[in-house]
N, C-alpha and C positions, 0 to 999 in steps of 0.2 A: 466251500464255506461264506455265508454270504453273510453280508453286517446286517442289524436291523437295531432297531431302536429299543431294545434291551443291551442290545452288545454296546452302542454308540452312552447311553446311560449311563453304565458300567465303565467305563471305561473314563467317562465324564467324572464319575466319581475315584475314580483314581487319581487321575489329573487334581484335581481341588484337594484328597488329602494330603499327596505329595504339592500342595503347592507351587503347579503348573500352570497356573492363568493363561499362558501365553498359545499352551497346545490346548487347554479347554476351549478358548476361545475358535483357533484353525480347525477343533473338531466339529464342536460347534457349527460354524461355517460347510464343515465337509457335513456334516448329517443334511443339512438344508440341500446341500446339491445331490446328494444322494435321495431327494425328494420327501423324505421322513420329515414328518412335520412333526418337528420340536412340542413337545411337552412342558409344563409346569418345572417336572422334577428335570429335565436338561435343562432349564433356563437359569434353574436355583443353583445349580452343583456349577455352573460358569462362573455365578454370581458369587459363590459364596468360593471359590479359587481367586479371582481379584479379590475379595473382601480382606485375603490370606494372604496380600502378595510379596508382607514386609516390605521388604527395602525395596521395592519394584513398583513403588503405592503412586509416582507420579504416570507413568503409562497406565496402570490400574484403574483410578477412580475416572478418569474419560472411558477407558469401555466399559464401565459399570453401568455410570450414566447414559451412555449410548445404549448398552442393552437392553437396559429398563425403557426407557424412551422404543424402541423397534417393539418389545417386550407390551407395553404397555396398549399400542399401537391391534395386536395382536391376541388382546386378553388374557394375554396367560403372563400376567401379576398376581402378588399377594403379599399377606403381608412378608410375610418370610422376606419375598425379592427386593421389596425398600427397606428392613432390616440391613442385608450386604451389602445394598448401595449406600447406606449410609454409614453400616465401618469401611467401606472401600473408600470414602471420601474425606473420614473423618480427620486423618492426620494431614490430607492436602489443600480441600477448598473447604472446609465447613461453615465459614462465616458467606460463601459463595451462594453452596449446593443446597446448606440441609434444609432451609427457609422451602426451597422449591419444592424436595422430597415432599417433605410435611404436605404441606396445601395440595401435591401431587397425591397425595396418601391418604389424605384425608377426602378428597372428591373421588375418590375411588369406592371408599367406602357404601 
């Protein structure tokens, strides 16, 4: 049985629903190592898991911003991507990150 993009995305969704953001980040890295090109759904699943990190938000918001920047370069972001990153940053760094996110979102539309 070989992994494919569908199986990776299904597992990413399970990680998101279980609030396992660290697992979702590692899985996204594995997806890239397996030479699959991540799609918007893959990125947004991981961003959603990062946004729902709960008490582990300190590390999650950094990961969310980093993933957004990387995904912007690859042109794989949408409004949902930004929403998830804003949620991930909301309790930790709203004054620092949110203005940049809103400017970035406005320029991408």
